[in-house]
C-alpha positions, 0 to 999 in steps of 0.5 A, spaced: 294 576 359 292 579 366 294 574 371 291 573 378 294 577 384 297 571 387 300 568 381 307 572 381 308 570 388 306 562 386 311 562 380 317 566 383 316 562 390 317 556 386 323 558 382 326 561 389 325 554 392 329 551 387 334 556 387 335 555 394 336 548 393 341 549 388 345 554 392 344 559 387 344 567 389 341 569 382 337 566 376 338 569 369 333 567 364 334 569 357 329 569 351 330 571 344 324 573 340 324 566 336 323 562 343 319 566 348 317 561 353 323 562 358 321 569 360 314 568 358 314 563 364 318 567 369 315 574 367 309 573 364 311 577 358 312 575 351 317 578 347 316 581 340 323 585 340 330 582 339 330 579 345 329 579 353 332 577 360 329 577 367 334 577 373 331 574 379 335 574 386 334 569 391 333 575 395 330 582 392 325 584 386 326 581 379 328 586 373 326 585 366 331 587 361 328 589 354 333 590 348 327 594 344 325 601 348 319 601 344 316 595 348 317 597 355 310 600 355 307 593 353 311 590 358 309 594 364 302 593 362 303 585 362 308 583 366 308 582 374 315 584 374 315 592 375 322 594 375 324 594 367 330 596 364 331 598 356 338 596 354 338 596 346 346 596 346 349 592 351 343 588 354 346 582 357 352 586 359 348 590 364 344 583 366 351 580 368 353 586 371 347 586 376 347 579 377 354 579 379 352 584 385 347 578 387 353 573 390 357 568 387 353 562 384 349 565 378 344 560 374 343 562 367 337 559 363 337 560 356 345 561 355 345 556 349 340 561 345 344 567 346 348 570 340 356 569 341 356 577 342 351 576 348 354 570 351 360 574 351 357 580 354 354 576 360 360 572 362 365 578 361 361 581 367 361 574 371 368 573 371 370 570 378 363 567 379 360 560 378 355 560 372 351 554 373 346 552 367 339 552 370 335 550 365 333 544 369 331 548 375 326 552 370 323 546 367 322 542 373 318 548 376 313 548 370 312 541 370 306 542 374 301 547 373 298 553 377 290 554 377 291 560 372 296 556 368 290 550 367 285 555 366 289 558 360 290 550 358 283 549 358 281 555 354 287 553 349 283 546 348 277 549 347 280 553 341 283 546 338 275 543 338 273 550 335 278 548 329 276 541 328 269 543 328 271 548 322 274 543 318 268 538 319 264 544 317 268 546 311 271 539 308 269 538 301 272 534 295 277 538 291 279 542 298 287 543 298 290 541 304 293 548 305 285 551 305 283 546 311 289 548 315 287 556 313 280 554 316 282 551 322 288 557 323 282 562 322 278 559 328 284 558 333 286 566 331 279 568 332 278 565 339 285 568 341 290 563 340 297 567 339 300 562 335 299 554 332 302 549 329 298 544 324 300 537 321 295 534 316 294 528 311 289 527 306 289 521 302 288 513 302 293 509 306 297 515 309 304 513 311 304 519 316 302 527 317 306 533 314 305 540 313 300 542 308 301 542 301 297 543 294 294 536 295 287 536 294 281 532 297 278 526 294 272 522 295 274 516 299 280 520 302 282 520 310 283 526 313 288 526 319 289 533 323 294 534 328 291 541 331 296 545 336 294 552 338 298 556 344 296 562 348 302 566 350 307 561 349 308 554 347 308 552 354 301 553 354 299 549 348 294 543 347 293 538 342 288 535 338 289 529 333 283 527 329 281 522 323 275 523 319 273 520 312 271 524 306 265 519 305 263 513 308 268 509 312 269 502 310 268 496 315 276 495 315 277 502 317 272 502 323 275 496 326 282 498 326 280 505 328 277 502 334 283 499 336 286 507 337 279 508 341 280 502 345 287 504 347 286 511 348 280 510 353 283 504 356 289 508 358 285 514 360 281 510 365 287 508 368 291 514 368 292 518 375 297 521 380 302 516 382 303 512 376 309 512 371 309 516 365 311 510 362 305 506 364 301 511 360 305 508 354 305 501 356 297 501 357 296 503 350 301 498 347 298 493 350 291 494 346 294 495 340 300 490 340 295 485 343 291 486 336 297 483 332 301 490 331 306 489 337 312 490 331 309 497 329 308 500 337 316 501 337 321 505 333 321 506 327 314 506 326 312 509 333 316 513 338 311 516 343 304 515 346 304 522 348 307 529 350 306 536 353 310 542 350 315 547 352 317 548 359 315 542 363 315 537 357 313 530 359 314 524 354 310 518 354 315 513 352 316 506 355 322 508 359 320 514 362 320 513 370 317 520 371 311 519 377 305 523 374 302 529 379 296 533 379 296 539 375 301 535 370 298 536 362 299 532 356 296 530 350 295 522 350 295 519 343 295 512 340 297 514 333 298 508 329 301 505 323 296 500 321 299 496 315 292 494 312 289 501 312 295 506 313 296 511 319 291 513 323 291 518 329 287 520 335 289 524 341 287 529 346 290 533 352 288 531 359 290 534 366 292 529 371 288 529 377 289 525 384 284 520 382 284 520 374 284 525 369 280 531 366 279 531 359 279 537 356 276 536 349 269 536 348 269 532 341 268 524 341 273 519 340 271 516 334 272 516 326 268 521 323 265 521 317 263 527 312 258 525 307 256 528 301 249 531 300 244 527 297 
């Protein structure tokens, strides 16, 4: 995805500021193909081959290393790193050799993701150096998003809305769970999602959501969907949680779902920069617990009232003292087990602002109903 001209300066500037505070002379960032977000964040490159790494000296230009030479042209077109080295045989050894020339203190983010052979190649070249686990440094830089990152996240949230509208437009009695998930995935992929993760539940008095099965939708069932598209990497994922009734909802279902709506709206009305992450959880629990479900607002029934994804992830739980800042993103979801009617879900992704929140979904916070044609 093409980046604004100032984005590399902002992103690498944040990294170097943290490196200087930590006394690092260089930072090595590693990503295998199955966990691309580390190098994607630092180099704007989503590795498709076996693995990739980036070396960022405290002073000097960064280098991007690829284990597959065939991926060099794509990296040259996408990444803001202009110095690219293909090393199909001893990539991490070459990274280590280059890093050793930068100074004494070498930070490494992602060494736990390396194979034993790659780790040995890297550390053999860094003998006598101070090797420092620097995941926390990388994660801290990603906590607040740049304007361009927020643009990507807004687009991602629009894809989640598209997916849910696709579900509403195709739901019918006899539909398999995997068919519903396929309809939503098609909508997200057609709109530009690089990947997605979904959970779904169909039935009465559901205990939870799960991965899609061959379970079929019946009249009178609830359908609960957790829709999580991502663009680039999981750091740029958003989530939408929605509940819809196949047929008219009962008065009990409307009443109990109303608790989730009230909890979401109450928390969002109070969230802004300067509050603790814990407060967003506590406010939701005040509404749901105050209605007689305090026991069900805590483990093992409920763990978190929201979170974000990938690097810079934030968990909305009662013990998180993190102070929220403008540009932080998270899904807020008062998903709740209600003994009288089962598990219900509701949630949307927001951006923290100085004075409140920016809500990214255009879909109302209500219990939807899909009524049969008469």
